[in-house]
N, C-alpha and C positions, 0 to 999 in steps of 0.2 A: 941269529944269523940272517942278514938281509937277503931278500930274494934276489936271484940273478935275473937281470932283464933278458927277455926272450925276443928273438926275431922269428917271425913266421915266414916260411917259404911256400907261396901258393903254387899249385900245379893243377891246371885244368885245361882241357881242350875239347873241341867238338868238331864234327863234320856231319854233313847231311846225306852224303851219298858217295860211295866209292867201292873199289875192289879190283878184281882182275878176271880175265878170261883166259881159258886154256885152249878151247876150241869154239868156233871154227878156226881161230887163229889166236896166238898168244898176244895179249894186249892188256895194258893197265887201264882200268876205268878211273880217270883222275878224280881225286877227292873234290867234292863240291862244298863250297862255303866252309872251308877249314879255318879255324881260329884257335889261338892259344892265349892264355892269360899270362901276363908278365909275372915273374916270381915275387914282385913286391905288391901285387894286387892291382886294382884299377878296373878298367872296363875295356872291352873290345867286342866288335861285332862285324859281320860281313854277310853279304847276300849275293847269290847268283841267280840268274834268270833261267830261261829254258835251256835244258841240256839233253842231248841225245847221243848215245853211243851205239852206232851201227844198228839202230832199231831193236837192239837187245834190251837195253835199259834206258829209261828216260824219265825226266821230271819236268814239271812246269816251272817250279821255282824252289829255292832252298835258302834258308838263312840260319845263322847261329849267333849266339852272344854269350859272353862270359864276364862275370863280375866277381871281384874279390875285395873284401873290406874287413876292418877290425873294429869292434865296438869300443875297446879300451886298449891301452898299451899292453896289458897282460891278457888280452883276449876277452871274449871268444873271437875267433876269426871265421867269417862266413864266406862261402863260395856258392855262386849260382851259375849253372850252365844250362843253356837251352839250345836244342837242335830241332829244326823243323824241315820237313820235305813235303812238297805239295805236288799232286798229280803224278805220283810214282806209277810206273808201268814196267813190269818185268816180263818180257816175252808174251805179252797179251794174256798172261795166265794169272799173275798176281798184280792187283791194282789197289791203290790207296789214294783217296782224295787228299788226306792230310795225316801225317804222323808227327807227333810232338813228344820229344824226350826232354824232361826237365828235372834236374837234380840239384837239390840244395843241401849243402853239407856245412855243419857248424862244428869247428874244432874247439874244444874247451881249453881254457887257460891252464888247467891243472894237468894237461896231457892225457886225459882219459880218452876212451873211444869216442869218435865223432858221432853226432846225431844227424840223421839223414831224413830228408823229406823228398818224396817223389810226386808231390801234388803238382798237377798240371800235365802229367803224362797222359796221353790218350790217343786213340785211333779214330779216324773218321773215314767212312765210306770204303770199307774193305770189300774187295770182290776177289773170289777165286774161281777161275773158269767161268766168269759171268754170274756166279752165285753170290748174293749178299751174305756176308758173315759178320757176326758181332762177337768178339772175344769175351769170355767170362773173366773178369778181372779179379785179382786177389785183393780182398778188402784190407788185410793187414798192411800190405806193402803200399797201398794207396791212402792209408790214414783214415779209413772208414771206421767210425765208432770211436773207441777210447784211445786208439793208437795213432798219434799224430807225428811222432818222431821215432824213426826206426833206428834201432841199435843192433849190434852184431848178433846177439842171440836170436832175434827175429828172422834174420836172413838164414841162419843155420837151421832153425826149425822149419821155415817155409820150404827151403831147398830140399830137405829130407822128405817132408810130407809129399811134395810134388813128385819127387823121384820115385818114391814107393808106389804111387798110383800109376805113373808112367810105365814102370817096369812090370807091374802086375798086369796091365793091359797088354803089354808086349808079349809077356809069357802066355797069355790066354789066346793070342792070335795064332792062326794056323800057319804051318810051314815056317819059312824064314822071314816072313814079312816084318816081324818086329825085332829081329836080331840086332839091327843097327841101333835100336833104342837101348837094348841091354848093353851093348858095347860103349855107348856114349854116356849113359846116365846111371848105370848100376853102382858106380863108385860112390854116388851121393847117398846111397842107402846104408853104407857101412858106418860103423860107430866112429871111425876116425874122422869122418867128414863133419862131425858135430863139435870137434874140439879145436882144430887148428887148420892151417892152410887157407885155401880159398873155397868159396861156396858158389855153386851155380844154381840160380833159381830164375823165376820169371814173374813179371807183372800179370801174366796170363795163366789161368788155371786150365783153360780148355776152350773148345768151340763146340757149341751144341747143334748148330745148324748143319744140315747135310751139304756136302760138296764132293766133287769127284776126287776122292782121296781118303786118307785116314788121319785122324788127329790123335796124337799121344800127348795129352796136356797141351803145352805151348808149341810142341814140335809137330809139324804137318808134313805128311808124305803125299806128294801129288804125282800120279803116273805121268810119264813122258814129259816131266818138268824137273823134278828133284825134290828138295826139302826146303821148308820155310820154318824159321824159328822166330816167334813173336815175343817182344818185350823181355829179351834175355838179359839177365844181370849176372855179372861176374864180380863178386865182392870178396875183399880181404879186409882184415882189420884196419888197414891203412889206405884202402882205395876202393872205388866203386866204378864199374864200367857198365853202361846201359846201351843196348842196341834195340831199337824198336822193331826192326826187322833185319833178319840175316838170311840170305838165300845161298844154298849150295846147289848149283845147277848140275843136273845129271841127265842130260838128254843129248841131242845133237850139238847143243851148246853146253859147255861145261865151264865152271868157274865159281867164284865166291863174291857175293855182294853184300853190303850192309847199308842200312838207311837210318837216319836220325840217331846218331851215336853221340854219347856224352860221357866224359870221364873226369873224375875228381880224385886228386891225392893232396898231399901237403903235410907239413909238420913243422915243429918248432926246433930252434937251435939256441942254446943247448937242449937236447932232449930231456924230458922229465924222468 
């Protein structure tokens, strides 16, 4: 029986900064350098210069690019998404000279799970309350050593290992300090998180340097500011979303912000 010709539908987008504020007033923080890939593939890029939202969040520049191409008529199909924000400043408390999210996904012609690379992702010049911090990055997710192409089981294993450590530290903390960590991440320690659904993990295993606050793996709690999540990945078997920084503001200013975000999906028709 002759093989049926397949059409691949690309799905990828990126933005470098955006979100919303609840207080001191309700306001959308407009997405900066947003770009989407045409369903047939190709290339697109955009750039924005200096941006400032009420002196609450600002950046010096931001740019994104997306590319989709096929090697042969029957695949594989490759997608590359890059999102960069420079000179990020959130409430003078969290600053980053440069954040780079870069996701490469190769969908095989046989319809199997895509192979993913996160090479190129990195943080430059992070400061929290004026203190220099350098995140400890996860070697498996960044292709250090023998793993240069990440597949679904690696995300499952990494997510569970990170969640177990985060929950253990939260349980060891005194009072209710770590209760929000249990509420947010304890589900990832369960057996069901290893078999189906989506997995939450991070490029960041933790921060070793002292700063005004507490680190639970990639999740940082900063007094009189809120929470910061570094290098967070939400992965399913058919999609991956990366945010290099996500902020949940919880002080006189409240709202949610994200920086350097990239997402890739896609699939063939007819499905395998």
